[in-house]
C-alpha positions, 0 to 999 in steps of 0.5 A: 551565308551562315554556316553551322557545324556539328559533330556526331550527335543523336540528342539535344545538340542536333535538335538545336542546330536544326531549329536554328537552321530552320529559323535562318531559312524562314528568315530568308537567310542563306544557311548551310549545315556541315556535319556527319551523315549519321546526324543528317539521318537523325535530324534531316538538316537538308529538309530546312537548309543546304547540307554538306557531309563532313565526318566530324567524329566525337574523338580524335582521329588524326587522318579523318580530322585532317580530311574534315578540316580540308573539307570544311575549308571549302564549305566555310570559305564564303561564310559570313558567320560560322557557328560550331556546336560542341568541342570537336566541331569547334576545334576542326571548324576553328582550324578551317575558318578564315581568321577574319570570319566571325566564329561562334561556338556553343558548348553543350557539354562538360568534359567528364571522365578520369583526371587523365582524360580531362588533362589530355583534353584540356589543351583542346578546350583552351584552344577552342575557348580562345579561338572563338569570337563569341562563346555561347554556353548552355549552363552557368558552370560552362560559362565559368569554365570557358572564361577560366580557359581564356574565352573572350566574349562568353555568354549564357544561352540555354537551348530552347524548350520544345513545346509538346505536340498535341496528342492524337489520342486522349491523354488517358488513352495514351497513358493506358496504351503506353503503360500496357506496352511497357508491362505496367498496365493499370495504375496499381504498379508504379512506372518510372521512366528515364530517357537519354543516351546510354553513356557514363554522363547519364549516371545509369549506374546510380539509377541501378543503385537506387532501383535496388532500394525501390524494388523492395516496395509493394507493389514493385515499381517498373523502371524503363530506360529509353535510349541507346549508346555504348553502355547498353550491353553492360547496363543490361547485364548489370541490371540482370545481375542485380535482379532489379526490374529495370528494362532498357527499351532502346531508342524511342520516338515517343518519349513524351508519351512515355513521360506522360504515362509514367508516375515519376521521370528520373534523371540521374545524370553526372552532368547536364547542361540544359537537358531536353529530357527535363524539358519534356518531363515537366511539360508532360505533367509528370514529377521529375527527380533529378540530380543537382548537377550542371545547369539542372538547378537553374533550369528547374528553379525552386519548385519544379522538381526534386533535386538530389545530390549527385551520386547519392543513391539513397537520396535519389531512391527516397525522393522517388519513393516519397512521390510514389507514396504521397499522391497529393505531394506528387501532384504539387510537384508536377504542377510546379514543374509544368508552371516552371516549364511554361516560363522557359523560352521555346525553341523558336525564341532561342533560335531568334536570339542566336540569329540576333547574335549573327546580325550583331557580329555581321550586320546585314546591309 
């Protein structure tokens, strides 16, 4: 039995775990996914694998963590390989899984925040790095981090890109309908779109700083942010205070359509590993402006998008304005982006690589 363990997630981590679980099931492997009910509600792991509810939170909760470890001991006791995704899931699974069982962890995110916060989390990171039999990292900077913490067998393993579904309506019709619904009907008013969880990591304060610069353009661009999270109320209030045309539309299930309808997709993050929003943006054929952080430069390559220094609102705004004001150049960037996206391994290929690792660690008879 292969056991996959995940903490609370609403984004790329959960989608990757589901893809791996589906690939295992398709290969006739016995697979169980252990994780919070909220993750099951979002990703329906039970549709492709056996699912056990284990409330693995994103932050330390001693009593709940003890219950989770006890629960995981029962779930994982018969596993031939255990694969935990994220630091919190790896910490609890590492305490529950027998020492002789091959234990894989995937690091999907870097630890951000104040020096004090990073110092408090560092012992946990070190324990997770040293506990794993094999550590997979979605970006090269995470590989360096885990090795510095004492990880033994550390490998680069970006998540796969999900190919966009075939649109049910012609692209032109989708574009017009989406733009009209977002208040940017027609092609005269530029539409900028961002998508992601509303947390500090995603850098939406930089987006608001940049919006103050591109709001003076005529016609004024409309900026739409899809996603939810703990900073939503503060970001809405900040946008209103600044008077910028930035609208937060909440969680959406049609992000590929939003990207396809946009003139520019923006990714202002403080850190990203292998961001699915970048995958979807480039597949949409819309030019992307992103900060050069984490695994973004290696993901996008030399000609896929415009990269700006992290935290530089002026450079970010100027990159957006250049694309809006030079349609020929924007077309070149979009074409290069789509070509780059086609080079990425898809979700199925990424899942097959993980399955090959399981066979390497515990060969089937």
